C-alpha positions in Angstrom: 160.9 103.6 139.2 160.5 105.6 136.1 161.5 102.7 133.5 158.5 101.0 135.3 156.0 103.3 135.7 157.1 103.9 131.6 157.2 100.3 131.1 153.2 100.3 132.6 152.1 103.5 130.5 153.1 102.0 127.0 151.1 98.9 127.6 148.0 100.6 129.0 148.6 102.6 125.9 149.0 99.7 123.3 145.8 97.8 125.8 143.9 101.1 125.0 144.2 101.7 121.0 144.4 97.3 120.6 140.8 97.6 122.9 140.1 100.5 119.8 141.4 98.8 116.9 139.1 95.3 117.6 136.2 98.6 117.9 136.7 99.4 114.6 137.5 96.6 112.9 134.3 95.0 114.3 132.3 98.1 112.9 133.7 97.8 109.9 132.7 93.7 110.1 129.4 94.4 111.0 129.1 97.4 108.4 130.6 94.3 105.9 127.7 92.1 106.0 125.1 94.6 106.6 126.0 96.0 103.1 126.3 92.0 101.8 122.9 91.1 103.5 121.0 94.1 101.3 123.0 92.8 98.2 122.3 89.4 98.3 118.2 90.4 99.2 118.1 92.7 96.3 119.0 90.1 94.1 116.9 87.7 95.1 113.9 90.5 94.9 114.5 92.4 92.5 114.2 95.3 94.7 116.4 98.2 94.5 115.2 100.8 96.6 117.0 101.2 99.6 114.4 102.3 101.7 112.4 99.3 101.1 115.5 96.9 101.7 116.4 99.0 104.9 113.1 98.1 106.0 113.5 94.3 105.7 116.7 94.2 107.4 115.2 95.9 110.4 112.4 93.8 110.5 114.9 90.5 110.1 114.2 89.2 106.8 117.0 88.7 105.1 117.9 86.1 101.6 117.2 83.2 103.5 114.3 84.2 105.6 112.8 86.1 102.5 110.1 82.9 102.4 109.2 83.7 106.1 108.3 87.6 104.7 105.0 85.8 103.0 103.2 85.2 105.8 104.0 88.8 107.0 100.1 89.3 106.8 98.8 86.1 108.7 100.9 87.3 111.7 99.5 90.9 111.1 95.9 89.4 111.1 97.3 87.3 114.6 98.4 89.7 116.3 96.0 92.5 116.0 94.6 92.9 119.5 98.0 92.0 120.7 97.0 88.4 121.6 97.6 85.5 119.4 95.1 82.7 120.2 97.1 78.8 119.6 94.6 78.3 116.6 95.9 81.1 115.1 99.7 80.2 115.8 98.2 76.7 114.6 97.0 78.2 111.4 100.0 80.3 110.7 102.6 77.2 111.4 99.8 75.2 108.6 100.4 77.8 106.0 104.6 77.5 106.9 104.1 74.3 106.3 102.0 74.2 102.8 104.4 77.0 101.8 107.6 74.3 102.5 109.5 75.9 105.7 111.1 73.7 107.1 111.0 73.6 110.8 114.7 74.6 111.9 115.3 76.8 108.9 116.8 80.4 109.1 113.1 81.6 108.1 111.4 79.5 110.0 113.3 81.1 113.3 112.5 84.4 111.9 108.4 83.3 112.0 108.7 81.6 115.4 110.4 85.1 116.5 107.8 86.7 115.4 105.0 84.3 116.3 106.5 84.6 120.0 106.8 88.6 120.1 104.5 91.2 118.2 106.3 92.5 115.4 106.8 96.2 115.6 105.3 98.7 112.6 109.1 97.7 110.8 107.2 94.4 110.1 104.2 96.4 108.3 106.5 99.1 106.0 108.7 95.8 105.3 105.8 93.9 104.1 104.3 97.0 101.7 107.4 97.7 100.4 107.9 94.3 99.4 104.1 94.1 97.9 105.4 96.8 96.0 108.1 95.2 94.4 106.4 91.8 93.5 103.4 94.1 91.9 106.5 95.1 89.9 108.4 92.4 89.0 105.9 89.9 88.7 103.8 89.2 85.4 100.4 90.5 86.1 99.0 86.4 86.6 101.7 85.5 88.6 101.1 87.9 91.4 97.0 87.6 91.3 97.7 83.9 92.3 100.0 85.1 94.5 97.5 87.9 96.0 94.7 84.9 96.3 97.2 82.5 98.1 97.7 85.5 100.4 94.2 86.6 101.3 93.1 83.2 101.5 95.1 81.9 104.2 94.8 85.9 106.2 91.2 84.7 106.2 92.0 81.3 107.3 93.7 82.7 110.1 90.8 84.9 110.8 88.2 82.1 111.4 91.1 80.5 113.4 89.8 82.4 116.2 86.4 81.6 116.0 85.2 84.9 117.2 82.7 85.3 120.0 81.7 81.4 121.7 82.1 79.8 117.5 79.8 83.0 116.8 80.6 85.9 114.3 83.4 84.0 113.2 85.7 86.7 111.9 85.4 90.2 114.3 84.9 93.6 112.5 89.1 94.2 113.7 89.9 91.5 111.8 87.6 92.0 108.3 89.4 96.1 109.2 93.0 94.6 108.9 91.9 92.1 106.2 90.6 94.9 104.2 94.0 96.8 104.9 95.8 93.9 103.8 94.1 93.8 100.6 94.3 97.6 100.0 98.0 96.8 100.4 97.8 94.0 97.8 96.4 96.3 95.8 
């Protein structure tokens, strides 16, 4: 009987250590994947600040979803009151189409995720870091054109909600967020 108990003990011990090893391997793979994503994001954006890269990754932005980040201010404005109006959603999706975001692409899926559920403060932090990196890495004329484009698209989303009974197309809250976005853009 003791041989049988010993055999079962060893089997349980091996099963425990196999599970433990699997968990360790899984954690190592996840860590390596995160480091790879961070490297890819740094290469694509020119951002070297670890905090900014971490913020970008925390908000779901990866090298293949970077294009969605340009639409972040539109999303933030649309969710200002906790409700995304259908006209605002359509205006954002139209902006995505103008930006050549392909439906079904990873970037488009991230945008849809932001449209389906209000993003948290990590998106604001990620977008601020991204804008700062753009300011530092783009030629002044290119950054000015990008800034103008972002502000125009964001204002279009603000107008899309239609205000109250079609009056006051841009509300006070929208104006405040537009001012914040403009301040971030510099």
